[in-house]
C-alpha positions as CSV (number, residue, x, y, z in Angstrom):
1,M,51.7,75.8,50.7
2,K,51.2,77.1,54.2
3,A,49.9,80.6,54.8
4,H,52.2,82.8,56.8
5,Q,50.8,83.2,60.3
6,S,52.0,86.1,62.4
7,V,52.1,85.7,66.2
8,E,49.2,87.6,67.8
9,P,50.5,89.7,70.7
10,T,49.2,88.9,74.2
11,L,47.3,91.5,76.1
12,E,50.4,92.2,78.2
13,Q,52.5,92.6,75.0
14,R,49.9,95.0,73.6
15,R,50.0,97.0,76.8
16,I,53.8,97.3,76.5
17,I,53.6,98.2,72.8
18,Y,51.2,101.0,73.7
19,Q,53.4,102.2,76.6
20,A,56.3,102.4,74.2
21,R,54.7,105.4,72.4
22,R,56.3,108.2,74.3
23,G,55.7,111.3,72.1
24,L,59.3,112.5,72.4
25,K,60.8,112.4,69.0
26,E,64.2,111.5,70.4
27,L,62.8,108.5,72.3
28,D,60.5,107.4,69.5
29,F,63.6,107.2,67.2
30,Y,64.8,104.2,69.3
31,L,61.6,102.7,70.8
32,D,59.2,102.7,67.8
33,P,61.5,100.6,65.5
34,Y,62.4,98.3,68.4
35,V,58.8,97.6,69.1
36,K,57.9,97.2,65.5
37,E,60.8,94.9,64.5
38,L,62.3,93.2,67.5
39,Y,60.0,93.2,70.6
40,L,57.6,90.4,69.8
41,A,60.4,88.1,68.7
42,A,62.5,88.8,71.7
43,E,63.1,86.3,74.5
44,P,60.7,86.7,77.5
45,K,63.5,88.0,79.7
46,E,64.3,90.8,77.2
47,Q,60.6,91.6,76.9
48,A,60.4,91.8,80.7
49,T,63.5,94.1,80.7
50,F,61.9,96.3,78.1
51,A,58.7,96.5,80.2
52,Q,61.0,97.6,83.1
53,L,62.7,100.2,80.9
54,L,59.3,101.7,80.1
55,T,58.7,102.4,83.8
56,Y,61.3,105.1,83.8
57,E,60.3,108.7,83.2
58,D,60.9,110.2,79.7
59,P,63.7,112.6,80.9
60,D,65.6,109.7,82.4
61,L,65.2,107.6,79.3
62,L,66.4,110.5,77.2
63,D,69.5,110.8,79.4
64,Y,70.1,107.0,79.0
65,F,69.8,107.0,75.3
66,T,72.0,110.1,75.0
67,N,74.7,108.8,77.4
68,Q,74.0,111.6,79.9
69,A,73.2,109.1,82.7
70,R,73.0,105.4,83.4
71,P,70.2,103.5,85.1
72,D,71.1,101.5,88.2
73,D,69.5,98.4,86.7
74,E,72.3,96.7,84.7
75,A,69.8,94.7,82.5
76,V,68.0,97.9,81.5
77,W,71.3,99.6,80.7
78,Q,72.4,96.6,78.5
79,L,69.1,96.8,76.7
80,V,69.4,100.5,76.1
81,E,72.9,99.9,74.7
82,Q,71.6,97.0,72.5
83,I,68.8,99.1,71.1
84,K,71.1,102.1,70.4
85,S,73.7,99.8,68.7
86,W,70.9,98.1,66.6
87,R,69.2,101.4,65.7
88,H,72.4,103.2,64.7
89,G,73.5,100.2,62.7
90,K,70.3,100.4,60.5
91,A,70.2,102.5,57.4
92,L,68.6,105.8,58.3
């Protein structure tokens, strides 16, 4: 019987996980569960898009997640939409 081995995050992945802690309750609602449940298993392209998403200022991210504004970067917008759909589909 094999012992279950979890993948150890790289230094870059650890940095991204740390950056995802925003301190705004509304953003943490979306970002914390994504980081804990999906980020490490995501494709490298999605991880890179998430890292790009984290370069935006909190007020801008809040606007994106509340549909008040849309980023110019289409990949970032698609990821925001994906995270929102996933998060709202989970039992709260």
